[in-house]
C-alpha positions in Angstrom: -11.7 -17.3 9.9 -13.6 -14.3 9.4 -11.1 -11.4 10.7 -12.3 -7.8 9.8 -15.1 -6.3 11.8 -17.6 -5.2 9.0 -19.4 -2.1 10.7 -16.9 -0.2 9.3 -17.6 -0.9 5.8 -21.0 1.2 5.3 -18.8 4.1 6.2 -15.5 3.7 4.1 -16.2 6.7 1.9 -16.6 8.8 5.4 -13.5 7.2 6.7 -11.5 7.3 3.3 -12.2 11.5 3.4 -11.3 11.6 7.3 -8.0 9.7 6.5 -7.2 11.9 3.4 -7.9 15.0 5.5 -6.1 14.3 8.4 -3.2 12.3 7.2 -4.8 9.8 10.5 -7.0 7.7 11.7 -7.8 5.1 14.5 -10.5 2.4 14.0 -11.5 0.5 17.1 -13.4 -2.8 18.0 -11.5 -3.4 13.7 -11.1 -7.4 14.4 -13.8 -9.9 14.8 -13.9 -11.1 18.5 -12.6 -14.6 17.3 -9.9 -13.1 15.3 -8.7 -11.0 18.1 -8.9 -13.9 20.9 -6.7 -16.0 18.8 -4.2 -13.4 17.8 -3.9 -12.8 21.4 -3.2 -16.4 22.6 -1.1 -17.3 19.8 2.7 -18.1 20.6 5.1 -15.1 19.3 8.6 -15.6 20.2 9.8 -12.3 21.5 13.3 -10.6 21.5 14.3 -7.8 23.9 15.7 -4.8 22.0 17.6 -3.1 24.3 19.9 -0.5 23.0 21.1 1.4 26.7 19.5 5.2 26.0 17.8 4.5 23.0 15.1 2.1 23.4 14.1 -1.1 25.2 11.0 -3.2 23.9 10.5 -6.6 22.6 10.0 -7.0 18.9 9.1 -10.4 17.0 8.6 -11.6 13.5 5.0 -12.5 12.4 3.6 -15.7 13.1 0.8 -18.1 11.2 -2.0 -16.4 12.7 -0.5 -12.6 12.2 0.3 -13.6 8.3 -3.5 -14.7 8.3 -4.6 -11.5 9.4 -2.4 -9.7 7.4 -3.2 -11.7 3.7 -7.0 -11.1 4.6 -8.4 -10.2 1.4 -11.3 -8.4 2.9 -8.4 -6.3 4.8 -5.9 -5.6 2.3 -9.3 -4.4 0.5 -10.1 -2.3 3.2 -7.1 -1.0 3.6 -6.4 -0.3 -0.2 -10.0 1.6 -0.3 -9.2 3.8 2.5 -5.8 4.7 1.8 -6.0 4.6 -1.9 -2.6 2.6 -1.9 -2.0 -0.5 -3.3 -1.9 -3.0 -0.2 1.0 -5.6 0.1 2.3 -5.5 3.9 5.9 -5.4 3.6 8.1 -6.4 6.2 5.6 -6.4 9.3 7.0 -6.9 12.9 5.5 -7.1 16.4 6.0 -5.3 19.4 5.6 -5.5 22.8 5.9 -2.9 25.1 5.7 -3.3 29.3 6.9 -1.6 32.0 10.5 0.2 31.6 10.0 -0.1 27.6 10.7 3.5 26.0 12.7 4.5 22.6 14.3 7.7 21.3 12.9 9.8 18.6 13.5 8.3 15.4 13.1 9.0 11.8 10.2 7.1 9.6 10.5 5.8 6.3 7.8 7.4 4.2 4.4 5.7 3.6 1.2 5.0 5.4 2.5 3.4 9.0 -0.8 0.5 9.8 -0.7 -0.1 13.5 -2.5 -3.1 14.7 -3.3 -2.9 18.8 -4.3 -6.2 20.1 -2.3 -5.9 23.8 -4.3 -4.7 26.8 -5.2 -1.0 27.1 -2.8 0.7 29.5 -4.5 3.0 32.2 -4.0 7.0 31.4 -1.2 8.3 32.8 1.2 5.2 32.4 3.1 5.8 28.9 3.1 3.6 26.3 2.2 5.9 23.5 3.1 6.0 20.5 4.2 9.5 19.3 4.7 10.9 15.8 6.4 14.4 15.6 6.3 16.3 12.3 7.7 20.1 12.9 5.3 21.6 15.4 2.7 18.9 15.5 2.8 15.7 17.8 0.2 12.8 17.0 -0.2 10.7 20.2 -1.6 7.0 19.6 -2.6 6.0 23.1 -2.7 1.7 24.1 -6.6 0.9 22.7 -6.7 -2.8 22.5 -8.5 -4.0 19.2 -8.0 -1.1 17.4 -5.8 -0.2 14.2 -4.5 3.2 13.2 -2.9 4.4 9.8 -0.8 7.7 9.9 0.7 9.1 7.1 4.5 9.5 7.9 6.8 10.8 5.7 11.0 11.8 5.6 10.4 14.6 8.2 8.5 12.3 10.8 10.1 10.9 14.0 8.3 8.4 16.0 9.0 7.6 19.8 7.6 5.8 22.5 6.9 7.2 25.6 8.8 5.8 29.0 6.1 2.9 30.4 5.7 3.8 34.2 5.0 1.3 37.2 1.3 2.3 36.8 1.1 -0.4 34.0 1.7 -2.9 36.3 2.0 -6.1 34.2 0.1 -5.1 31.4 1.5 -5.2 28.2 0.6 -3.4 24.8 1.2 -5.5 21.7 1.4 -4.0 18.2 1.5 -5.2 14.5 3.2 -2.4 12.5 3.8 -2.2 8.7 4.1 0.7 6.3 2.2 1.1 2.8 4.5 2.5 0.2 
C-alpha cells in the first residue's frame, strides 16, 4: 500500500530548513487517501486512562495497519531526510481524545516527537489541542485530520492536552505518537 503523499518530496530541502530553523513543522494531507481510510477504519483496542486530576484519555498499542505505516520505507526515509535523525520509531502509542478528556503538564522525553493525526478535525474553541510549553514559549498543535507534526522537545519541555468541551460532540481526535532520539 502506498502510504506517503508524495507532493512533499520535491520540497524536502525547504521543509528541512524550516524544521531546523523553527524546531517544529506541521504538514497536512501527509497520508494517501487510501492509507488514511484504512487507518481510520482499522480496529484499535482502546484502554481508558483516567488518573483523577492528572489526565483522562484513551490509549492503545499499535495495530497491523499502524505498524505498516511506521515501517514504510518511503515514510521513514522522508522523516530521516527531514530531521537528519535515524528514524526507527520506538514505542509508538495511539491516543484517542474525546469530550471531557484532558491532561496536566507533564515533562517530555528529549528528542523529536512525531504526531500523526488521523481522527476528525475539532471545531475551533472546543479544546483538544496538544500543547508544548518551553520556558516562555508554547507551541499549540490543533486537531487537523491527516496531518503530521514534528516538534523538537527537550528535558525542559512540558506537554498537555487542553480540556475538550461539549462543542466537540461525538468527534474523536486520534493520534499516533512516537519519539525520534
